[in-house]
Phi, psi and omega in degrees: 000068181293139175263079184298143001267017182282156174266010179277143177066036173278079183292324174208159185279174180298335181266011178077014172287120180287137178264169183298331180298332177300315184284329174293319179293318180295321176299315182294335185262009180293147186302321174242122192222130174253138188205165170261132169277105189281002173277333181223002179059041170262144172280139182232144172246113181262116182247102180266015178263165179277002183250145175288136174268109185262137175046054174271146185261125179250125176246127177242118182237135180244133182234139173289171183299332178273014177076007175290132178289119181266322183203142174222125181232131177239134171205165184249136180224168172242128183246120182290163181288148177049048183206159172255117184260127179281119181264007177104164183287139173274121182268124180259107183293146180289324183286126174081001183271115180284160181305326171240132185215177185239148176233126178244125177249137176225133177240124183232151178278183184297337178269000179089005179284137181289123178264321181197152174214159179208153185222130183232148163248135191225142174254159179298147185305325182289344176220055192291345179254007184258101180248021183298337180297339177299337178292344181271358178298135178290154175295138183241127175261110181269159174262130178231123176240131182228137178239131183262138169212126184260147175201140176056037180077010180248140170269116182245133178238131170260120190239136173240127179244130182228140176258102184273004186264185179256015180237157176290135173260115189256127172060056177292123185242124177256143179219127181276132180225169172272132191296315186286313184274337184077007181284149177292147170263127181220140353280161177226140178252114178256130178293337175198159179195174183053059186273149171239127185235132171287165177307129181081357182286151181225142175227144173242144180208169179238150178231135182228132175213161175289129181302326180296332181287349174281347176055042177082358180265162175283151177284152176218140178256126174258142187231135172213189180168183181299312179226041194237136163230192186218145169282123183305134179288135182266340182229158177071217181292138180294138179234134183214155177286142175273082190298331180291336183259350184272126177244125179296131179288150184231210183262135179304136179082001182294135179292140180243134181298146179298142183218142180265127182240146173241122185247123175276107184267014180089000000 
């Protein structure tokens, strides 16, 4: 739904390729949502259901750029229906806090089931718009395993993504393609995408496409991200790095050679 001629709200492209904004918008609109109020750095629990959320557990964890845990705070709150409940200010300790750092929020019910989670990268207030330090993140090779099962004319993939490294994997992007030709399959429905994983973190998601759109070829998953490549999958659906989209991370402030770009603005 592009708002021409603006680049705002580009949920998906003209060819039905979903953009990262789709998943950000969908995350923000979930019925139970945990978030940071970035005007005052308070954690908020947004409950858009008609029922009170009783004794839900909120975990706030802060990590330095090198993935070192700087602070972890757990507390229990009650969130009223159809309301945003202030869970208190997130305190950012001075010791060990890098100029750019990460915040992970998790909200769980009394049984420990995950209700909502959110992940932020944040800069210090005195340089709140300077995120160049993200360029110093090391490249991360994630593990991706995908299993195919078809039903009702649909190609369905169950996918597990794991970060086996000691660094944050930022904005992991999966894209379904035809294995032999390498062409994109469109449209495709991803239950989630553009994932960010802490060291040892795992995400599961599903991918759905019309089997006919594979045109007789096997499915293949291409993977890229901010600082992400992929370990080739040895079993199941083939997994490969999307080398055309992967840019090697460098040094913050590093000069970049001039380059001529042509942008199709519609």
